[in-house]
C-alpha positions, 0 to 999 in steps of 0.5 A: 884676633880681636874684634877691633882688628877684624873690623880694621881689616874688613875696612882695608878690604873695602877701601878700594872695592867699596863693597863686600860679601859676607861670605868673602869675609867669612872665608877670609877670616875664617869665622862664621857668617854670623860673626861677620854679620855682627861685625857689619852690623856694628860698622853700620851702627857706627855710620861706617858701611851700609848693610846690603843683602848678602854683604855691605857697602862703605859709605861714601862720606866715611871713604872720603873722611878716611882717604888721606890722599883725598883730603891731602889736596884741600886747604893746602895754604891754610894747612901749611899756616897751621902746621907752621905755627903748631911746630913753633910750639914745640920746645927742645927736648920734649915728648910729643905725640902726633897722630895721623892726619894731613896737618900733623903730616905737614907739621913734621916737616916744619919741626926744627927743635932739638933732641925731640922724642916723637911718638906717632901712629903715622907712616906719613910722619915718619917718612917726613922725619926720616932725615932728621936723625937727631930725633928719636921716633917711636912708631906705635904698633897695630893695624895699618889702615891703608886708605887713612895711612894710619896704625890703629887698634887695641895694640895702639891704644895699650901702647899709648896708655903706658906713655906720657907726652909734654905735647899732643897734636891732633886732627879732627873732622868736626868742631861743634859747640855741643859735641866738642872735637869729633873724628870719622870712626870709633877705632880711630877715635880711640887712639886720639882719645888715649893721646888726649888723656895722657898728654900734658898739653893738647892741641888740635889742628883744624881748618876753619871749614871743620867748625860747626861740623859733627863727625861720627865720634867724639874725641874730646871736650873743649875742656880737655884742649889747650888750644885749637889752631886754625886759620884766618878764615874762621869768621869773627863771629865763630871766633868769638863763640868758640873762644868762650869754650877753649883757646882759639888761635887764628894763623 
C-alpha cells in the first residue's frame, strides 16, 4: 500500500470518530507502530491532525473543510449563481474536468452543452450527470474519502497526468494575494494541481467568503488561472485588488 493511500484511509477512519489510537491503526493496516507514528506526524505537520499520547485527534477546522455535507448548506444562493455562470462557459464537444466540490456539484446540474466528455473524481458530480446519457463520463480511480465525497491518491494523479482538458473547473478553500489558490490538504491539492497542469483553460469557483483567506496547501498561482468566478458580494476594493493578478468575474 502506498503511503498516500494509507493516509487517506486513516482520514476515513477518523472522519466520524475524530480520534484514533496508534495501536488500532497498526493492527488495521498490518504495519508497525513506528510507521503509524510517522504517518500521524506527517498529518500533523500538514495541519490535519493533532498528535496525542498514543494516537491523534482530527483538527476541527480540517474536519469541517473536508465535510461535504457541512459545506453544502452554506452560501447556497451565491453558489447556484456561480455554478450557472460556470456551466455557461462550456461549449459543445469539449473535454472538461470537474473536481469534487460543492460548487462543481451544482455546476454539473446546470450543464446543457452537447456531446461533452467529463472527467471527475466526484461521486456527487457523477450522480448529477447520471440522467444525461449523451455525456461521456470518466470517473477517476483512487481511494474514496468519505467525508469529502472525493476520490484521491496516487492513482488519481497518475490518471490525470495522462489526460488533457479543454477546460478545468475547481473549487478552493482560500484565495489570497500571497499564496494564491489553496485547499485543505496535501492529498486533495495533488489532484487539483494535476488538473491545473493538464488543462488548457482553468477556472476556479469560489464564493466571496473565500477571498483574503489561506488554507493549508497551495493549488495554483494566479498566473495559472484564466478566471476566478465569484458572487457579487465581493467588495469593489477586493475586486480591484485581485483583478490586478487574474480575471475576476462577479455574478
